[in-house]
Structure formats: C-alpha cells, structure tokens
N, C-alpha and C positions, 0 to 999 in steps of 0.2 A: 443408534442415536445420532442426531445431528442438531447442529445449531444453525439457524438462518441469519445471515448477515448481508449487509451491503458492503462489499470490499471498499477500500479507500480509493485512491486515484488510479494511477496506471501501474505498469509493470515496475517502474522505478520508485514507487512510493508504497511502502507496506505498512504493517502494523508496527507500532512503537515496541522496540525490544527493551530489555531491562535497562539498556543504556543507549541504544542506537535505533534510529528509525530506518536507516538505509545501510545496507551491507554490500560492499563492492568487491568483486573479484580481482585478481591480479595475474592475469594470464595473457600471453601474447597471441595475436592472430594477425597475419599480414592485412593491412588496410587495403580497401579497394582503391583503384586509381580513380581519380576524379573525373566526373563526367564533363560534357561540354558546358560552358558557362550558362547559368540559369539562375532562377530565383533562390534555389536551395544550395548553390555551390558553396557559399560561406559556411553553411552548416556542415556540409560533408567535409570541408577542409578542416574545421574544428574537430569534427569527429575522427578524421584520419589521425590527427595529432594525439587525441585521447587514446585511440586504439593503439598507436605505436608506444605510447607510454603505459599501456595495460591498465588504464584507468577506466575500467569497463562500466562501473556504476555511473560515473559522470557521462560517459559516452551514451549510456542507456537513457539518462535523463534528457540529454540533448536531443537524441533521435526521437524520443517519445513526444516531446514538444513539437518537433519538426513534422512528425507524422500528422499531427493535428492541423498544422499550418499548411502542409503540402500533401494532402491525402492521396493525390494521384501519382506521387513521385515513387516509382518502384525501386530506385536505388536507395532512397532513405529507408523505405520499409525493409528492404533486405539487410541494411546495416543495423537497423533497429532489432531485427529478429536475431541476428548474429550476436549483437551486444547482450541481448537478454540471455541467450544460451551461455555465454562466458559468465555473465553476472550470476546466473543460477548455479553453475558449477562451482564458481568461487565461493559462494554462500555455503554449499553443501560441504566442500572440503575444508572450510574454516569452522565447521559445526562439529563439536566433539561428539554430540549424540549420534550424528550420522556415521562417523567413523567408527564408533563403538558398535553400531548396529551392523556394519559391514563385517566387523570381526567376529560377531557372534552368530550371523545367519548362515545356516547350512545351505547348500545349493537348492534343495527342494523347498526349504522355508522361503528363500528369496523368490522362487517361482510362484509359491502360494501368495506372497505379497503382491506380486505383479498381477495374478489372476484376480485378487481381491480388488485391486484398483480398477481393473478393466470391468469387473462386475458393477462397481460403483458408477462407473462412466455409463455403462449400458442402462443401468436403472434410473439414474438421476440427471444426466447431462441434458442440457436444453436441446441439443440436436442429436440426431441419430449418429452413432459413431462410425467412422470409416476405419476399419481394422488395419487395412494396408497402410493408410496414412500414419496411424499411431505407431506401427512397427517401424516405418521408415523414419519417423521423427525420432524414435528411440535409437536407431542406427546412426542418425546424424548426431545425436547427443553423445553416443559412445565414440564415434569417430573424432569429434572435437575433443573429448577427454583424452584421447591418444596423442594429442599434440599439446596438452596442458601440463605445465611443470607441477602443479599441485597434485594432479592425478598420477603423473608419471612417477614422481618422487615417492609417492605413497605406495604404489603397486608394481612399478616396472623399472625401478632403478637398475642400471646396468644392461638393460635390453637395448640393442643397437637399432638405430633408425631403419636400416635395411630390413631387419626382421619385422619391424612394426609395419613398414610399408607393404611388405609382402603379405602380411596377415590382412591388412586393410583391403588389398585388392582380392584376396581369396574370400573374405567376408561378403564383399559386394557380389562376387560371382555366385556365391552360394545363396544369398538372399534374393537376388533378382528374379529367378523363375518361380519362387514360391507363390502359391495361390492362397492369399490370406483373406478369408471372407467371414471368419467367426472369431470370437474371443479365444476359443480353444486353439484355432489355427495360429493366433498371435502368440499364444503361450508356447506352442511347439516351435515356432520360428525363434523366439527368444532363448529357449532352451538350447537349440542348435547353436546360436551364436555364442552363448556362454560356454558350451562344451568345446567349441572350436578355439575360443580365446584361452581356455584352460589348457588345451592340448598344444597350441602353437606358442603361447606366451607365458604359460605358467600363471595365468591370472585367475584370481579367486572368482568363482561364478557369481557370488553375491554382488561383487563390484560391478560386473557387466549387467546383471539383471536390474540392479538399481539405476544404472544410467538409462536403461530402456523404460523403467518405471517413470523416472523423472521426465524423460523426453516425451512420453505419451501424455502425462498429466499437464506439464507446462506448455505443451504445444497446442492445447485445445483453444485457448484464447488468452487475453491479457490477464484475466483475473483467476483462472484455474491454475492450481499448482499442487504439486506433492509437498507435504509438510513433514520435515524431520521431526523426531520427538521433541527436540528443543523448540522448534518453530511452532509445533502444535501448542505446547505450553505457553508460549509467548502470545499466540492468538487468544487463548483463553484468558490470559492476563489482561489483554487489551479489552476483551468483552466485559470482563469483571471490573476493569478500571483500577487494578492494583498490581503491583509487583515489588520485588526487592531490587534496589539500585540506587543510583545517585540523583535521578530526577532530571536527566538531560536527554535531549534529542539531537543527534548528529547526522551530518551528511558529509561525504567526501567532497572537497572543493580545492582545486589547484594543488593537488598532491598533499593535502592536509585534512585534519578532522575539524570541521567547523561546527560549532554549537549553534543550532538554529532555534532552540527553545529551551527555556529553563522552566520547570514546573513550579508554580508558586508554592512556598512553603516546604520545598524539598530540601535535602541536605545541600545540593548544589546552590539553590537559591540563598540559603542561609550563609553558605561560605563565600558569597559575593560573585559567583560565576555569572556571566552575562551572555545573552544571545550575541553572536558575533565574535566571541572568543574562539581561539583555536587551541586544541590540545597538541602539545609538542611531544610529550612522553607521559607514560604511565608506569609508575613503580620503577622509574629509571630506565625503562625501555622506550626508545624513540618510536614514534607512531609513523614516521615517514616510510620505512620499508614494509610496513604492515598493511594487510587488507583491513577494511573496517570490520570484518567479521572477527579477525584475529584481535583487533583492538577491542571489540566488544567482549571477547573472552577475558582480556585483562581487566576491564572495568567490572565485570561480574564478579560476584563473590558471595560469601555467607553474610547474613545480616549481622551487623555490629562490627564488621571489619572495615578497614579504610583503604582507599586508593590514594596514592600520592600522584598528583598531577602537576605538570609543568605546563602553564597557560600563557598564552600571548594575547593581549588586548591591543587592537590596532592603535598605533602611535604611542604605546607605553612599553616599558621593559617587561620581559617575561617574569613570571612569579611562580613559586612552588606552594601548593596548598594540599592539605590532607582532607578528603571528603569521606564521611562515614556512610557506609551502605546501610540503608534502613528500609522499612516497608513504606512504599510510596502509594498514596491514593491520588490517582489522576483525576483532577476536577473536570467535569464536563462543562462548567460554567466558570469562566475566568473574568470576573469583574461584573458587577451590576450596580447601578447608581442612578440617581435622578440627575440628568444632565442640564435640564432647563426647569428650574424650580417654578418660575413664573407660569409656565405652561403645563407643568406636571409631566414633562416628557422624560421617560425612563429609558435605560439602556441595559442590555445584557448581551454578552459574547458567549455563544454556545459553540464549544470547540469540537464536540464529538457526540455521538449517540450511543451511549453504553448503558449497562444495567442500572447505574445510579442516576442517570440523566433525569428521569421523570421526577424522582425524589428531589434532586437538586434544583430543578426548575420550579417545583411547587414552593420550595423554601424561599427562592429568589423572588417569585411573583408575589407572595404574601408580604415579604419584606418591602418590596417597592410599593405595594398597595398601601401599606401603612405610612409610607413616606409621601403619599399624595400622587401616585401615578395615575395619569389620565390618557397617556399615549405610551406606546412601547416600541422601541427600535431593537430589533433582533439581528445580531451581527453573525452571519454564517460565513464570513470570508475565511478561507483556509480550512473550513471544516470538511474532512474527507469522508464522513459517513459513520456507519456503525450498524447497529441492530435494526432489523426490520420492525420488530414489535415496538421498539422504542420510538422509532420515527412515527409510527401510527399513533402512539400514546401522546406524543408531543403535539402533533397536529390536532388531535382531538381536544386539546385544551383550548383551542381557538376557533374551532369550526363546530357549529351546533349539529348540522345534519348533512348527509350526502356522502359521496365517495371520497375517500382520502387518496387511495392508490389501488391499482389492480395489477396482478401479476399473471402471466401466461407462460406455460412451459410446454415441453413436448408431451408430457402426460397430463391427464386432467387432474391429477393429484397436486400439480403445481399451480393450478388456476385458482386464484383467490381474489375477492373483492373486499377491501377494508373500508368500513364506513364509520362516520362520526357518531357520537352519542351526545345528547343534548345536556346531560348532567355535567356540572362543574366547568362550564365554558366561560372563558374570560372574554369580555366584549369590548376591551379597549381597542382603539384604532391601532393598526400595525404598520410599520415600515420594516422591510427586510433587506439587509445588505448581503450581497453575494458577489463572488469574483470567480475567476476562471478555476480556482482550486476548490470551489464549493462543489461537492460531489455526492452521489448516491443519496443517502438519507437526507442530507442537506437540500438536495434538489427536490425530494419528495415534499419536504416542508415548504419550500419556496413555490413549487409548482402548485400545491394545493391551495396556498394563500392566494396565488395569482388567479387560478381557475375559479375559485369561489368568490373572487372580488372582495376578499377579506382584508386586503392591505395593499400596499404599494411596494414593488420590488425595485431596488436601486443598486446599481453597480455594473458588473460585466456579465456577459453570458456565462453561465456555469459550465462545468466540466463536460457534461454530457455522457455520464456513466449510467446506463439504464438497465443493468442486470443485477439479479439476486444471486448470491452465493450461499451454499450450504457447507458447513464444516463437518466432515465425516471422519471420525477416528477409525483406525484400522486395527484388526485383531492381531496382526503380526508386527512385532517390532516396536510397538508403542507410537507409531507414526500416524499421519492423517493425510486427508486430501481435501482441498477446497475446490468445489465444483460450481460452475455456473448452472443454476437449475431453472431460471426463469427470466423473462424480461419484465420490466415494470412500466406502467403508463399512468399518466396524470389523470385527474378526475374527468376531464374532457376526452380522454382517450389518446392524448398526445404521447408519442414515444420519446423517452429521454435520451436514448442512445444516439450519440453523435451530434445531437442538437442542444441538449441541455435546456435550461430555463432562460428566456430572454427577459431582461429587466424592463420595467416600465419607463425607468429613467436610466439611460445609459451613461456611465461615468468611466473615465480612464482610471486604471488601477495606480495606486501608489504603494510604496512599501507598507506591509500590514503593520499597523501600530500595536504597541503593547497597550494594556488597559490604562496604565498611568497616562499614556499620551492621549488616549481618546476621552478620558475623563475631563479634559479641559477644553471644551468645544470653543470657548471664547477666544482661543488662539488662532482660530480661522483656518488659514490655508494649511495647517499641518496634516489634515486629513480631509481632502475635498469630498470624498464619498460620505463621510460622516456629516460634514457640514451640509450637504445636499439633503441627506436623509432628515436631518433636523428641520430644515426648511419645509420639506414635505410634511412632516408630522405637525408643524405649526399650521400649515394650510388645511390639513385634515381637521384640526380642532376648530378653526375658523368656520369651515364648511358645515360643522355639526351644530353650530349656534342657530 
C-alpha cells in the first residue's frame, strides 16, 4: 500500500508534527573555511556561525534558500548537504520511536529492513538506483554519527577517540574495494560494516544498519526520506488533517522556539498564544538547551493532559499558561469572506491540500455564492502542497475540460494524465495569489489556471517543486519511506521543477498576513499583493460587461 502525495517545500520544511513543523539537530561539525569573497560569502559566514552553535535546522534553512539563489555555488551545496545529514540524525535520535526500534531489532531483522528499503527504491524511485552510491551515502551517514554526541552518548559512551578513528580507517579500507552492483551486494556490504562495528566497537548491529538505511533513503533527493514510526504516523496525521496536540507550528530561530502559526480554534488559539511568541520553557524545563525534537517530545502527550508553557511576546514580560492537549482538526481553508461587496469579490485562503480540502472548499464556495460572489481571489501564499488527488479535485472545480496535470516516472505505472470533468464547475473569474513558498500541489493549481487562461496569477514565482512522492509503509519495525516516484508537468507540458509558476503580475512579497489582516482591504498598503489582486479582479469584472 502507498499514498501518493506532493511533499512540502524543501529539506528544511516538512509535515506539521503534533506540535512542531521543524525539528533541528544539536550536533557539532567543524564549519568549512570561508571561500574568497563572492555573492554568497555572507550566507556562508552566517552558516558557519550556525554550524559552530550546532543550530543545524537553522543552517539547513539558510543553505536551502541559498541553493536556490546561487545554484552554481558548489560550497553552498556542500554545506547544505552536510547540514541536512546533521539535521536528519538529530531528528532520529530525538525520536523515541526510532530509539525503541533500535533496541528491539535483531541484526538480521535490521538487515531485512534495509533490504526492504532497497527493494522499494528499486521498484518505485524515479531514477535507476546506483547501489554503490547508496552504500557510500550510508557509510557517510554512519561516519558522521561517530562524531555526533547524540549517537555517541547513546551507543558508545566511554569508547575513546583513538579507537573510533582506527575503526573509521579500517571501515574505509574494507569498503573501498567492494564491487557493489546489485541490491544483494549492497546488503552484504552493510552486513560486513555492521559486523565490523560490533567486533571493534561493541556497537549494536541495528544502530549501524539503520544509519545505512537512512543514509540511502535521505541521500536520493531533497524529498525522499526514511520515516521513523513516529514520523510515519505524523505524515498520516498531516494527510488526514488531524492530530492530538496544542495547535501550534514552530521553528528554531536564534536559539529559541518561535511560534510561526497558531491553528484557528485550537487550544493554543483559545489560550491567547500568538504567531511570533517564543516558548522559553515547557513544564518547567528550559527549551534553550533542547533540540526542537526534544521540545516536541515535551509538548506531546495524551489527550486531555496539559502543557505548562512560559511564553515571551516581543516587547512584553514573559507569562506562564497551561494549554490542554486535544484533538486538532487542521483547517485547509483559513478565512473566506466577501472583500468588496460592491463588486462581489470574494476571498479564500487555501493553506494545504489534504483529505478534507475538497469538502471544505465546497462549503466555502457555496457560502460565498450565497453572499453574492461574482469573482474569487484564491490565496495560495505559503501553501506547501499535499495530496495529488486533492490537487486534481480542486482544479477540477474551476476548469471544465482539458489536462490538469501529467506525471512521468521511470516505470510506465507512474505515467498518468489527469483531466477535468465538466460537471460542477464554478465559472467565476479567478485571481490566484502565489509566493516563493507556494509549492507542489499549490503550483499544480496555479499552473493549471494559468495554462487554461482561466484566471490571473499575482505575486512571486513559486517554489518550483515538481516531483511526486509516495509514502510506503515497511513491514519491519512499523517504519516507512517517502520516495520520489515521478515528475509532474503543467497542462502545456511545462516542468515545474526548478522553475515554478511565473505570475502574470509580479509583486514583491511582504510578510504573509493573517486572515484578520487581509479581510480589511480598505487599509490599502498593509498587503500590496492583495491590493493588486483586488484591482485585477475589478478589471476582470469590467471586461466581462
């Protein structure tokens, strides 16, 4: 069984967890020396400081953006790759489900898990696998783990550095001459590495094999990844649009936990928590020395229990509140209203494409229709994507006929063309707002509207994430793997990867407003993109007369 999804943005932005969206590792690696002065030197200087402070999640976000700005800079790409490896390892070792799996997997079971992952890659990945590369990537992941406090404290406390250095050299010598041309050859090589580590370091084979498993999965591309049992459950929660938690989305920023979003109607919203607040402690424990994965563990809990938070709002004294954990329904539409009653211009903000989105959209559209909707603004700014089938269903509500999106993979089984159906189509003029964080399914929507000349696109060029991922549960350990299975293309055959959707009207981005802010367009300059979209909508209506 698999579920087909469009992943969110890039390596540094993932599915919303029960309390966090981003989880950052806390392990040190010497930063590279700075290159000669150039356009990216400031980025590398910032990254060097973040690496020195072991703020790997923030370093990853920085480098990910820089890779897009400076695609030809090899140094930035190298630092990005290293930051991602640290970030991924930190997530794993802050994840209780992963640690529990290491403890219960016997050597042969862990190798069966590795073999199953290789089989999924062989059967479904968008490109033919290079088995030598996958093993080498796993060796790199394992060697990095041998320098990480989180791994060392868990498995090798008391083993001296000289012993580890000696093992590292022996491992390289033993792996270098191996001819690895098949998946069975890869499994044999990893079994040898695990056996050597057990003999020289007393290291549990499962800990070694899982590093090779994660290295192979996460090294394929930005969007493919091994999923711990906990992460797999969180992905399914995102797809379903519900989870147990507080209703906040966090990221690490300047050594603190910054709240970037509060879900409307959630316990956090009711408690008065605001986007921009910082969490200083959870249940009396300071968040400063914690990785965000560790902080996520503190925030998680059984339904009905409470988390005591010390919060800081900029410019105000810190405060302590109790927030009760409950079942959270994540809305895919945050705010819909008639913005210009005289012209009948309606607005809705589509935040994601999940299982409930089509139902939520139907309800919003009929409500706006009853209020006199004659034109519609669809705000996709910050929308990271979601389910393939949902993206197709949403586009189908506005396009009568023709191709919505096509996908092409390595096997013919991944080649599909999705077309519109004439029934139930809304014919109101459309204006679609996008920004650089509009990705995957959001780009499917905007690209289809553009290619069919069904509306006007306003904003910034979108993210440019043009691949489809499948979620595959594994038989061993309750884990899973997310694999890129195909690339997707616009109705006119335009590839989205790396290029995104170009707006018809280019606008500079401002801070994304909340719905309360955008529902007051008469305030003018608060949201220039929205003001421009409103003007386009009025012009569309005049042209129809």
